[in-house]
VOMARMI-619381 format. One record per residue (C-alpha): residue in one letter; x, y, z. Coordinates in steps of 0.001 Angstrom, whole numbers, padded with zeros to 6 digits, always signed. Example, Ala and Ser with C-alpha at 12.3 -4.5 7.8 and 13.67 -1.06 7.14 Angstrom:
VOMARMI-619381
A+012300-004500+007800S+013670-001060+007140
end
This chain:
VOMARMI-619381
A-122480-128179+076183E-120091-129916+074670A-119426-132123+078029A-123054-132423+077335T-123221-134052+074257N-120227-136119+074737C-120271-137262+078569C-124856-137628+078379E-127638-139116+076333A-130862-138757+076735A-132723-140819+080017K-136005-142306+079622C-139328-142250+081333S-138614-146049+082658E-135583-144925+084120H-137836-142235+086286T-138955-142919+090084C-142300-141192+090313A-142692-139347+093678A-145566-140479+095788G-149164-139611+095177T-148242-140608+091474K-147788-143497+089071A-145899-143714+085857I-147329-143345+082695T-147082-146924+081510S-147174-145806+077731K-144341-143107+078045A-141711-145837+078898G-139652-145726+076245E-139950-141690+075545D-137238-139234+076928Q-137403-137695+080746T-136813-134538+078426A-136028-131263+081305D-139404-132119+083664P-139329-135965+083956A-142393-135454+086916A-144695-134010+084085N-143891-136028+081163C-143520-139578+082747C-145533-139672+085467E-149445-138622+086586A-151382-138392+089476L-152536-141992+091198K-156626-142430+090974C-159149-144467+092773V-158788-146829+090188D-155225-147547+091923Y-156128-147240+095388M-156944-151011+097363C-160002-150419+099483A-160243-152336+102813V-162167-155111+103987G-165974-154006+104188S-165769-151535+102027K-165481-151639+098133A-164681-148839+095467K-167320-146526+094204T-167247-147361+090503S-168345-143774+089440E-165397-141906+091106A-162736-144423+089608D-161001-141738+087303K-161614-139644+090307E-157664-138292+091605L-156775-138923+094956D-157031-136546+097762S-155921-136956+101049N-158725-139184+102545P-158817-141821+099673A-161174-144204+101888A-163592-141841+101758L-163563-140735+098014C-163185-143816+096582C-164655-146471+099282E-168223-147277+100202D-169175-149703+102918D-169466-153026+101156P-172831-154502+103048A-171896-158388+101961V-168791-158710+103935T-168577-158476+107595P-164829-157945+108512V-163233-160599+110782P-160204-159162+112551V-157550-161253+114164T-155780-159430+117196G-152429-160266+119443A-149275-158895+120754A-145910-159430+119520T-142199-158197+121752F-139033-158162+120822V-135909-155870+121245A-134575-154307+118783H-132243-151213+117733A-135106-149205+116671T-137678-146132+117021T-141084-146781+117950E-141652-145534+114666Q-139295-148213+112570A-140898-150843+114722Q-144374-150116+113952S-143476-150025+110343A-141650-153726+110234V-144797-155297+112355H-146885-153639+109666E-145276-154532+106826M-144196-157860+107774L-148060-159120+108884A-148927-158000+105282A-146432-159889+103806L-147277-163430+106216L-150811-163328+105776S-150458-162228+101738V-153114-159552+102993N-153287-155672+101890T-151780-152877+104455V-154651-150697+104660D-155871-154196+106345V-153607-154252+108953T-153400-151693+111894V-150541-151779+114655T-149938-149907+117260V-146525-150052+119189A-145173-148978+123198S-141663-149162+123325E-139459-148877+126413E-135641-148555+126744K-133836-151458+128404M-131006-150287+131228A-128931-152714+130406A-128319-151431+127013A-126661-148844+128562A-122686-150128+128000R-123657-150410+124401R-125641-147201+123871L-121639-145943+125696N-120121-147772+123010G-121559-146578+120068H-124594-149097+119291G-126988-146818+119367G-130783-147504+121738V-132242-150554+122332F-135882-151042+123170T-138390-153579+124091H-141330-153191+121696T-144463-154243+122279A-146779-154035+119089T-150675-154371+119569F-152056-155599+115993S-155227-156183+114076V-155667-157865+111515H-159264-157418+109137F-159886-160485+106742A-163067-160651+104626D-165028-163979+105863K-164403-166319+109639A-162379-168473+106946K-159868-166613+106093A-159381-165136+109385S-159245-168713+110989A-156259-169274+108440G-154631-166369+109031H-155010-167307+112892Q-153825-170025+112208A-150802-169196+110668L-149863-166794+113073T-150080-169445+115809D-148015-171775+113267L-145029-169027+113259T-141678-170188+114472K-139905-168228+116834T-136844-168599+113692D-139400-167539+111322A-140464-165157+112732E-136947-163202+113826A-136091-163606+110556A-139120-161940+108765L-139251-159194+111546D-135359-158582+111381T-135456-157796+107106Q-138503-155492+107553L-136573-153777+110511K-133561-153864+108146A-135817-151573+106079A-136955-149604+107934G-133574-148637+109144G-132926-150703+112919H-132188-154251+113169L-132951-156314+116245D-130958-156867+118626E-127856-159312+118709T-127421-160107+122189D-130696-160558+123692G-132736-160043+120539A-136541-161826+121438W-139720-162657+120067S-142862-163834+121693L-146744-164189+120180T-149685-163460+122124M-152578-164624+120184E-156295-163289+121080A-159104-165763+120514L-160565-165896+117235V-163866-165780+119150D-164282-162905+121297E-165559-164666+124519N-166810-161020+125718S-168684-160876+122438C-172378-161526+121630E-171320-164292+119665V-171204-166584+122757F-173565-164471+124918Q-177245-166327+125658C-180185-163983+125276P-182495-164979+128314L-186112-165895+128045G-188174-163535+125782Q-185328-162286+124131K-183540-163451+121053M-180609-162455+118829K-180050-159398+117021N-178827-160150+113164G-175135-158856+112804V-173947-158068+116353G-171869-161253+116228A-168544-159456+117104T-169972-157405+119304A-167920-156212+122685P-168393-156180+125172S-171767-158335+125179T-174874-157147+127233V-178305-158150+126667A-179052-154083+125501A-176247-154855+122761C-176868-158114+121879C-180493-159145+122050E-184165-157846+120551N-187449-158700+121905D-188974-162204+120697P-192619-161290+120065A-193060-165559+119903V-192108-166202+123764T-194112-164431+126689P-191853-166099+129487V-193857-166875+132839A-191860-166577+136743V-191637-168824+138938E-190660-166739+142461G-189939-167382+146213T-187992-167245+148788A-185126-168996+150343S-183826-168771+153870F-181050-170830+155161V-177659-170227+157529A-173992-170876+156120M-170311-169958+156798A-171008-167914+153677T-171036-164185+152057T-174058-162171+150516A-172327-162788+146881Q-171355-166445+147751A-174984-167384+149094Q-175961-165094+145822T-173983-167256+143562A-174908-170830+145453V-178671-170263+144789A-178476-169180+141489A-176903-172557+140258M-178878-174756+142872L-181974-173076+140692A-180883-173103+137687E-179362-177489+138626L-182176-178431+139964L-185246-176605+137235T-183158-177244+134182A-182811-174024+133638K-180072-171519+131966A-178131-169059+134246V-179075-166161+132489D-182907-166931+133228V-182203-167001+136776T-182245-163678+139248V-181305-163619+142941T-181395-161020+145275V-179973-162187+149367A-180508-160252+152172S-178061-161235+154916E-178535-160964+158830A-174760-162331+160973K-175881-164427+163897A-174807-163516+166943A-171532-165285+168234T-173236-166787+171425P-175205-170123+170661A-178446-171470+172625A-177941-173758+175440G-177019-177457+173968T-175713-175771+170157R-172379-175644+169511R-170822-172355+169777L-170982-170725+165870A-168348-168787+164028D-168912-165136+163389E-168719-165706+159710V-172283-167674+159847F-174820-165476+158535T-178793-166251+158173H-179412-166094+154149N-182399-164806+153392A-183009-165122+149325T-185551-163883+147069F-185402-165323+143779A-187356-165609+140219V-186972-168037+137651H-188036-167771+134077F-190089-170221+131957A-191169-170314+128228D-194971-170788+128575F-197220-171504+131481T-196853-175344+131365K-193271-175520+132011A-193418-172731+134568T-196347-174966+136633A-194121-178298+135931G-191105-176081+137367H-193077-174830+140773K-194465-177995+140967T-190073-179087+141027L-189674-176707+143918T-192857-177684+146224D-192172-180883+146359L-188276-180928+146924V-187229-183001+150284K-184862-180546+152448A-182276-182972+152252D-182079-182926+148404A-182403-179091+148768E-179033-178848+151281T-177270-181878+149262S-177486-179122+146468L-176781-176009+148352K-173762-177170+150195K-172133-178496+147034H-172756-174874+145362L-171824-173530+148450L-168714-175209+148685A-167920-174436+144737A-168647-170550+144976G-166518-170526+148563G-168479-171179+151149K-169585-173668+153519D-172660-174730+155883S-172875-174011+159239E-173083-176377+162091D-176718-175997+161968P-177984-175527+158850T-181761-174820+158193W-183385-174567+155000T-186935-173048+154198L-189075-172315+150964T-191821-170455+150307L-192977-169921+146817Q-195849-167745+145450A-198461-168865+142953V-197301-169270+139244V-199325-166581+138474D-198896-163712+140639P-202450-161729+141575D-200630-158661+141489S-199955-158832+137679C-201295-156015+135409A-204411-158229+134427A-205155-157147+138101F-203781-153664+138869N-206277-151308+138608C-204602-147813+136494A-205115-144323+137781A-207513-141811+136482G-207009-140592+132958Y-204825-144414+132181T-205746-147246+130641M-204584-150757+130546K-201702-151154+127389D-202572-154151+125236G-200864-157312+126361E-199391-156894+129027G-202061-158679+131460A-198894-161223+132725T-196782-158448+133019K-195138-158056+136781P-193962-156629+138825A-197281-154607+138497T-196666-150894+138143A-198171-148111+136479E-195248-147476+134009A-195473-151902+132928C-199454-151348+132875C-201043-148756+131801V-200725-146106+129201V-202321-142513+128692D-206070-142828+127732D-206381-140576+124446T-210047-139209+125284K-209129-138257+129088C-208245-134613+129903L-204838-136139+131158S-204121-136290+127700H-204321-132726+127190N-201933-129895+127749C-203624-127080+128242A-202290-123562+126600V-199928-121352+128296G-201339-119348+131323T-203522-121836+132152K-203254-124977+134312A-205152-128382+134559K-208148-128521+136028A-208281-130529+139651E-209960-133816+139915A-210254-133411+136007A-207128-136110+134698G-210469-138682+133991T-212546-136661+132316D-213640-136993+128648K-211758-134322+126580G-213918-133968+124264A-214100-133981+120420T-212294-130573+119529D-209520-128450+121129A-212003-126123+122292E-214169-128495+124378A-211009-129945+125637A-209758-126598+127200T-213003-125620+128549N-213779-129156+130031C-209918-130503+131237C-208106-126342+131876E-208245-123536+133845A-206751-119764+134299A-203301-120110+136353K-202558-117433+138363C-199095-115609+139033S-198162-117343+141896E-198062-120644+140319H-195941-119555+137833T-192217-120384+137880C-189842-117344+136601A-186932-117639+134408A-183191-117627+135659G-182512-114055+135942T-185781-112422+136580K-188048-112210+139805A-191897-112515+140733I-193820-109487+140887T-195027-109999+144597S-198426-107673+143854K-199019-109430+140740A-199408-112601+142963G-203127-113608+142512E-203949-112332+139453D-203947-114784+136131Q-200969-115494+133885T-202805-114716+130819A-201067-115885+127272D-197745-114324+128522P-196594-115278+132058A-193354-113866+132053A-194253-110373+131062N-197545-109947+133001C-195734-112234+136312C-192153-111544+136324E-189298-108462+136172A-185743-108263+135975L-183191-109004+138866K-181156-105928+140547C-178538-105375+142211V-180688-105087+145513D-181777-109044+145093Y-178404-109947+144372M-175998-111332+147393C-172752-110036+147508A-170047-112614+148166V-168341-112517+151300G-165440-110116+151151S-167260-107409+149019K-170246-105317+149793A-173067-104233+147711K-172241-100956+145326T-175773-098935+147371S-175158-096610+144091E-176031-099734+141511A-179001-100898+143789D-181676-100285+140785K-179753-101959+137486E-180998-104818+136305L-178486-107464+136666D-176112-108505+134213S-173997-111429+132621N-171345-110458+135570P-173583-109272+138414A-170460-109672+140908A-168840-106936+139146L-172040-104671+138356C-173418-104687+141766C-170618-105767+144179E-167096-103888+145164D-164294-105215+147533D-165146-104665+151668P-161370-103777+153170A-163186-104739+156685V-163643-108637+155480T-160667-110767+154492P-162711-114102+154068V-161335-117069+155709P-161790-120452+154191V-162714-123975+155059T-161761-126552+152829G-162433-130012+152729A-163199-132973+150935A-166441-135721+151118T-166576-139359+149202F-169844-140971+148901V-171811-143745+146677A-174837-142557+144613H-177171-142957+141511A-176179-139639+140437T-174273-138061+137619T-171273-135292+138591E-173701-132715+137983Q-176748-133799+140791A-173787-134687+143209Q-171513-131440+142431S-175203-129271+142915A-176369-132029+146095V-172956-130778+148106H-173039-127063+147433E-176815-126659+148679M-176040-129148+151422L-173102-127152+152949A-174688-123941+152176A-178171-125145+154307L-175382-126659+157005L-172979-123798+157397S-175911-121514+157202V-173908-119481+154466N-174994-117613+151204T-174598-120441+148321V-172200-118083+146373D-169929-118362+149100V-169546-122174+148317T-167575-123796+146243V-167404-127494+144937T-165888-129852+142545V-166600-133354+142306A-164976-136389+140474S-167132-139430+139468E-165859-142991+139164E-168225-145703+138254K-168208-148817+140377M-168428-152014+138321A-170448-153382+140982A-173076-151464+140035A-173532-153966+136539A-176302-156147+137929R-178376-152756+139150R-177872-151135+135673L-179427-154028+134095N-182894-153664+136460G-183254-150217+135343H-181131-148295+138296G-179017-146095+136313G-175272-145815+137457V-173555-146052+140528F-170677-144249+140911T-168170-142960+143919H-168136-139090+143963T-165388-137411+145497A-166213-133793+146425T-163435-130959+147531F-165231-127508+148661S-164425-125096+150045V-166560-122341+152261H-165583-119023+152862F-166830-117276+156156A-166304-113667+156932D-163736-113896+159710K-162230-116162+161575A-164778-117136+165037K-167167-117620+161827A-164767-120287+160202S-163806-121933+163182A-167731-122329+164217G-168232-123958+160334H-164969-125989+160627Q-166618-127074+164145A-169871-128259+162704L-168652-129753+159637T-165796-131897+162180D-169034-132775+164699L-171139-133823+161142T-172625-137353+162362K-172540-139976+159257T-176162-140472+159611D-177106-136921+159191A-174799-136217+156680E-176015-138579+154533A-179583-137658+155115A-179003-133717+154474L-176781-135491+151380D-179671-137879+150022T-182504-135071+150203Q-180345-133222+148013L-179562-135385+145643K-183082-136426+145542A-183962-132495+144598A-181560-132586+141941G-183069-136238+140385G-180440-138422+141886H-180197-140100+145266L-177378-142010+147642D-177020-145768+146700E-178812-147904+149076T-177208-150379+148860D-173329-149538+149355G-174245-145859+149924A-171223-144012+151959W-170445-141549+153635S-166510-139560+154345L-165380-136645+155093T-161877-135079+155330M-161709-131275+156516E-158335-129521+155756A-156898-127261+158800L-158473-124227+159281V-155033-123206+159296D-153153-122932+155717E-149829-125158+156676N-148011-123142+153565S-149263-119996+154733C-146834-116744+156441E-149200-117867+159684V-147473-120623+160618F-143909-119530+158723Q-140699-119190+161109C-138949-115942+160552P-135281-116257+160457L-132816-113845+163482G-133037-110508+162448Q-136135-110509+160737K-139991-109839+161945M-142641-110814+160548K-145307-108434+158777N-148210-107068+159831G-151507-108533+157694V-150027-111477+155552G-151001-114417+157881A-153159-115707+154698T-150513-114913+152332A-148925-118246+150737P-146897-119752+149626S-144688-118626+152472T-141195-116971+151988V-138820-115081+153803A-140041-112258+151242A-143269-112830+151237C-143606-112680+155453C-140766-111339+157038E-139518-107605+157755N-136612-106383+158598D-135959-106007+163065P-133908-103422+163929A-133769-104727+167533V-132372-107888+166385T-128647-108594+164824P-127857-111943+164308V-124342-113325+165435A-122804-116234+163388V-120732-119342+164656E-119271-120751+162091G-117480-123859+161377T-116606-126799+159510A-117064-130577+159782S-115953-133486+157842F-117019-137583+158176V-117067-140914+156212A-120487-141795+155343M-122849-143445+153171A-124738-141069+152049T-125146-138574+149152T-124913-134814+149362A-128172-134042+150105Q-128378-136710+152737A-125501-135485+154473Q-126852-131797+154322T-129891-132270+155620A-128313-134548+158674V-125532-132081+159611A-128696-129059+159956A-130256-131131+162052M-127364-132171+163976L-126497-128242+164734A-130327-127167+164932E-130584-130171+168476L-127283-129766+169242L-128175-125858+169825T-131262-125801+170439A-131499-123565+167360K-134556-123342+164645A-133930-125166+161512V-134067-121256+159601D-131351-119871+161330V-128945-122824+160174T-127328-122904+157179V-125236-125791+155437T-123151-126413+152642V-121960-129647+151861A-119222-130652+149222S-118674-134233+148709E-115929-136791+147635A-115804-140292+146687K-114211-143033+148719A-111388-145319+146611A-112674-148550+146116T-109647-150135+147578P-109201-149602+150893A-105955-148718+152688A-104129-152009+154015G-105789-153106+157206T-109121-151451+156601R-112772-153128+155541R-113732-152421+152076L-115434-150079+151426A-118687-149902+149204D-119107-147482+146414E-121772-145119+147669V-119124-143758+150357F-117967-140217+150391T-115759-138207+152399H-118506-135198+153425N-116667-132087+153986A-119847-129580+155671T-119431-125418+155744F-121874-124210+157767A-123601-121425+160352V-125632-121041+163327H-127112-117864+163594F-127900-116572+167701A-129776-113473+168936D-127049-111887+170415F-122645-111923+171445T-123502-114234+174631K-125747-116225+173222A-123275-117007+170071T-120433-117471+172807A-122709-119857+174979G-122977-121995+171308H-119547-121228+170014K-118417-123516+173605T-120830-126069+173488L-119406-126584+169843T-116320-126705+171115D-116696-128743+174212L-118388-131471+172273V-117076-134780+172196K-116588-136958+169260A-118388-139924+170205D-121964-137193+171458A-121299-135802+167647E-121321-139109+165419T-124208-140399+167699S-127109-137756+167318L-125516-137616+163091K-125869-141122+163048K-129701-140560+164125H-129804-137983+161495L-128599-139320+158378L-130339-142361+159451A-133803-140035+159286A-132361-138769+156214G-132175-141904+154216G-128202-142636+154391K-126027-144311+156978D-122838-144096+158943S-119753-145957+156628E-117980-148683+158555
end
């Protein structure tokens, strides 16, 4: 108490540092802290203290709310008046700092340099330790890392973003390093004094892949507010423009050129855009190419193998019929020589060239296609869509819509079906009339029973009634369930209804059958989801090999093909490369061998036909342009199983463990009382540029070769000692990786006679022969002999 009086005085609130999440009470700055300064001098931060990010604004109604764990959601709301503009880039530097310290330093540096709030700066850092720093670490300098920071700073508008972008672009290396080092030291690190470096890469303020620089095709216009959207696509950037109905001029062109299909397609599109003053986005071209025979006709020069006849089909879209008619006339009047000159120029630009005997033919369709919707006959129950007369190509989907007055638009009640040939019949004014005019009773034979149930055969000809599931179907039972190979049906459970685990309910192990798997992988390209691909391969294998689906397992990994982008835009759906891994189980080795042979003999054509049938049933199909089928079959015998394992001398293979994997002595072998192995032991010493492991492998291989022994009967241990870097007088200097290897070995033989012969072989071994063999095996193991 005396000490408190003599030595201490009251501290003021102005001298107290409030904890994170709280702030000083300004009015109490001159008051004493008291025994609980946090409670007396501080108060919780509130929304009024929180700075909202660019693009959001403070909720005025929440100003007095205390901050929680998600203050942005509590205190802020979207600001429709502000669309944030990001300035993005990357910076690389070398520092004694952790990833977290580097991230904090770049974050604070950017906020300070650009005078923005830290909430508008995001930074991620990837760090890689510098191997050259090892010596410094040993000297106590700590870890040195190359840090690569990727950052984004958001501004309220384009002008501020441009200014920020310019500020970073103008930043000198010296100023950047000084600012960064200050922040690194504040975070607990520092730039590396020996090889510190700063490099800054700024992305363009306008994303070249964004909607801001995207051109919408005719008939489409840019959506409002999507300028920063990326990647740019018609769907992301554009919307229908009711003011423009594009009119297409279509035609075909044929020519001979030394060019790929892609080069030919690029050249024709560029030529048409140039000749007709059209935007590239309004020109579509597809090309089919056919290689020209390498042997020419008499009197002509021999054509190279890369010469193709290219047949191009094209469409150029114009804003109205007047412009389309003018474009059509331009192409009709096109002189062959002028066309060839333009085409040659664009072929060269695309990386191809014309052949020695170029030919050009042009065929144009009328501007208005007589096969457009205006001349299309919609099927019974459909009527023409309003305003689609000029739409082409004419399809039922493009031209027609269901007629609400016809039976096709009526949904028949459960237990009934649409009358045949009634799709175009007037359905009537009421639902009752529609039911009479359009529908008739459906039979049980037409009902598809739900999963887990089956049709009642005796009721096939009866009406479904209002509850077809109850009237036409019954639950599946164990007698309907097919047990997998290796199990058999429990006869006592035949009448049990299937539950969620029918294999456990209905089946039991069949000790008479050990399933033999045939495994492999198949790769193909298809318009299909992973699930559709998996279903198709599953059904195809079951059908081709005449096995039950329960004995087939398939897993599929899918990767989208980037080249399919154009097809996706044309409505073809995603194109994927599917890699299927499968396993088919058979009841014995003979059946498995037959199944393995059937798959091995499967031709690409037959496989593609079978697969496409199943893909279509699942809702997909093989890709018609680059579909491919490749099949890789694994060996029928598992190389890691006991079936191919070699037991050491004194051991023999256990009965019935052939399929056991992984194979080990314990798993595959048992004591063989007929053999008592006899060991020949010894030591070998040599100098080599090789690791201990390489030396051990080489000695074991050498002994097995020289003594005609199995590898499993040779054991070798090696102790290695590095040779001094300074050689003895008169010898060449040895590299640091040279070792003296001392090997201790044992080779096991089946009896004393064989062991004695092996001992004599080694005793008689000439040094030169031993070295020759050892050198060979050292090289095979990745080492080499020394000088």
